Structure formats: C-alpha cells, structure tokens
N, C-alpha and C positions, 0 to 999 in steps of 0.2 A: 839309438845311442849305444856306442861300443862299450863293452865290458873291459875295465882296466885291470890287467893281470900282471902280477909281479912273480917271476919265476926264481926259484931257489934250487939249484942243482949243481953239485961240484964236479961231476964227471962230464968232460967236454963232449963226448959222443952222445951221452944221454941228453944232455942240454940242448945240443944241436937238433936232435931228433924231436924233442918235445917242442922246441921253438918252431920247427917246420909244421907240426900239427897244429899249433896255435895260429901261426901266420896264415894257415889256409882257411881259417874261420873268418867270415866277413864280419861277424858281430863281436870280435875280440881284438883288443888293442894291447899289445905287449908293452908295458911301460918300463920294463928293466928285467935284467937276468943276473943273478948273483951265484957265486960259488962258495960263499962263506956265510956264516951267521951274522958276523959284524957288517957285512955288505947289506944283508937283508935289513938289518935295523936301520941303517942309514937310508936305504932306498925307500923304505916305507914312508918316511917323512918327505922325502924329495918327490917321489913319484905319485903319492896319494893313490894307491890302487884300490880297486873294489874287492879284490880277492887275491891272496897269495897261494900260489901253488908251489909246494916245496918238498923235497925229499925229506925223510926222516933224519938220516945221517949226513952231517956236513962237517967241515972243519970249524972249530979246532979239534974236537975230540972224536968226531965220526961216531957218536952214540945215538943221542936222541934230540939233536939240535932243533929239528923241525917241530917236534912236540912241545919242547920247552918254549920255542917262539911263539906258537899258537897260544900257550897259556899267558905269555907276556902281552900279546896283542889283546886278549880278553880284557885286560886291565887298562892298557894304554891306548888302544884304538879298537873298541869294542864293535864298531861299525864294519870293520874289515873282516871278510870271510877268509877261512883257511882251508885249503884241501891238501891233505898229506898224501904223498906218493910213496908207496912201499913195494919192495920185490917180494914181500912175503905177507900172508894173512896172519898177522900177529895180534891176538886178541888182547895181549897185555898192552902194547902200544895204542891199540885202539881205545881200550878202556881209560888210559891216561888222558888221551885226546878229549874224550867226551866227559871227563870227570867234572869239569865245570859246565857241563850242559851241552846239548846237541846243536843248538841254534848257531847257524853260520859255521858249521864244521863238517868236514868229509874226510872219509879214509878210502883211498882208491888204490888198486894195485897197478903198478906201472905198466903191465901188459895191456890194460884197458885204454892206454893213451893212444893205441893204434886205432881205436874206434873214435874217430874225430867228432862225430856228432854227440856221442855219449860224453866225451870229455867236456864239449862246449855246454851240454845240458847240466852236468853235475856242477860246472863252475858257476853257471847262472843261478842254479838252484841254491847253492851255498851263499853266493853273493846276496841273494835276496833273503837270507836269514833261515833257510832251510837246512837240512842235514842230509848226509849220504854215508851209507856204510856199504862197502863192497860185499856182495852176496858171499864171497869166499870167506870172509870173516865169520859169518854166521854159521857156516858149515853146510853140508849137503841138505839138512833137514829144512833150511830156510833159503830156498833158491830164488824166491820172489816174494814181493809184498803180500800177495794173496795168501801164501802159505803162512806167513808171519801173522797176518790179521786173524786167520783161523786159530792160531795158538792163543790169541788174546780174548777169543770169544767167551771162555768160561769166566773171565774177570767181571766183577760188578762195576757199575759206573763209578762208585767211590774208589775201588781199587785202581781203575784206570786213571782217575785223578791223581791218585798217589803216585802211580808209575810215571805219569806225565811230568810231575814236578820233580821227581828223582832224575828223569832224563834231562831236566832243565838245570840240573846241578844242585837241587836242594837237598840238604841233610833231612834226616828224620824230624829234627826239631823245626827246621824251616818249612817242611811240608805240613807239619801240625799247625804251625802259625798261620799259613796260608789258608788252610782248610778249616780252621776253627776246632781242631781236634787236640787230644792230649797226644804227647809223644809215645806213650804206651799204646794208644789206639792206632797210631801210624805204624808202630812196630808189629801190631797184630795184622794189619793189612798187608804189610811187607812180607811177613811170613806166609800169609794166605796166597800172595801173588806167587811166591817161590814154589809152593805146593801145586797150584793150579797150572803153572807153567812147566812143571815137571823139571825143575832145576835142582839137581842132586849133588852138586859140588859141596864138599865139606866146608869150603870157605864162604862165608857170608858176603865178603867182598867181591869174590868171583861171581857168586850167584846175582849179586846186585848189578854188576857189570853186564852179565848175560842178559838180565831182565831189560836193561836199558837199551842194549843193542837190538834186542828183539822188538822193542817198542819202536826204536827209530827205523828199523826195517819195515814194520807194519805201517808206519805213517808216511813212508816216502812215496813219491808219485809212481804210479803204474799199477 
C-alpha cells in the first residue's frame, strides 16, 4: 500500500524538484502540493495524508510555518507524521519541532532530497510513528546512530527511562508521574544525564534539547 504524502513548499523550482523525487518512488503517492500554510491546513482534511513533507518557511510570514503546523497537527491529527525540510541544520528549529515529542516527526536537510531512497525511508519511518534527525543537526560528533548509542552507554536504565520520556515530550512532572518518582528525583536524574552526556551549555533548556536529539539519533534505525 502506497504512502500518502502531502507536500508543502512555496518555491516553485524546489517544489517541482521534490515532486519529481517523490514521483519516482513506487511506494509513495503524492496526494497534494501546497505553497502556503492555509493550503496545507485545508489539504490535510481533504487529502488525508499519512505524512506531511513541508518546508519550515512558507507564506504568510516566511518564518516558522512548517514547525507551527507540525505542532497543530499533534493536536488535531495526531496520526499524521511530519517531516520538516530545511536549508540549514538549525538546532533551535529542531528543538521546537521535537518539543512535544519525537514520535512521528522528522527534521531533514533539503540536500538529502536528492537521495531518493533515503527520502522514502525517512517518510515511511516517520509515518509509522518513528523519528528522524538529520546527522548534521547533531554535529560532527554524532555522524551515525552507533556513535550516539555509545554516548548513552554511561546512563543507568532509570536515566534512559527518564530521557525517553523527555524525548516523548514529558515535563519533569510528567516523567515523575509515569515512573512513580518525585519531581525532585527526576530533576536529579536529568542533571546526572547532562553530566554523563557532557552537555555543558549554560542553558538547561538547550541541554535538554541536546539530550533529546542525542536520544533520537541513538534510537534511529541503522
């Protein structure tokens, strides 16, 4: 059964190039192509896609429409996956995308679209509830899943549980409730995770994002 893909890209040349890449895949059915956020919102209900492949910046503001749309779909159409296409490896955008959890979300550089087999693999992975983070977002230290898994080796099983729940979008309080711990206990685990992963950014929020992206990279296929 073909994967139903809805494309969001406002630049005509880029849109045609991505459509050609998608059309060449036997297991993908393009059910629509939009150039604006409003068009995407309407097309989701009309076309019922399995996954939305969309640029970050689209009309009307050309800022973060794709990221905001992914957040909307988490509430209105939770079964639909979203793969964000970006020209740059921007950790801030990736962090916002995964803020509500990694399930069914992907962040991919546009240059990767040329690899049609990889594009198809990522779309299927995200549509099935998996996650994908382009290696460039993780930086040169995390070029593959094996390297990321090695970074997680020092964590205890409980710390991995805490990190998994954070990656799913849980707050410290939510993780505490899920694991039967106190919030203070979860905070201690989180600080230990930061230390063991050698995350030294002064901002707790940034370190939290880095830990989540590391976890997502470590648990990706490959």
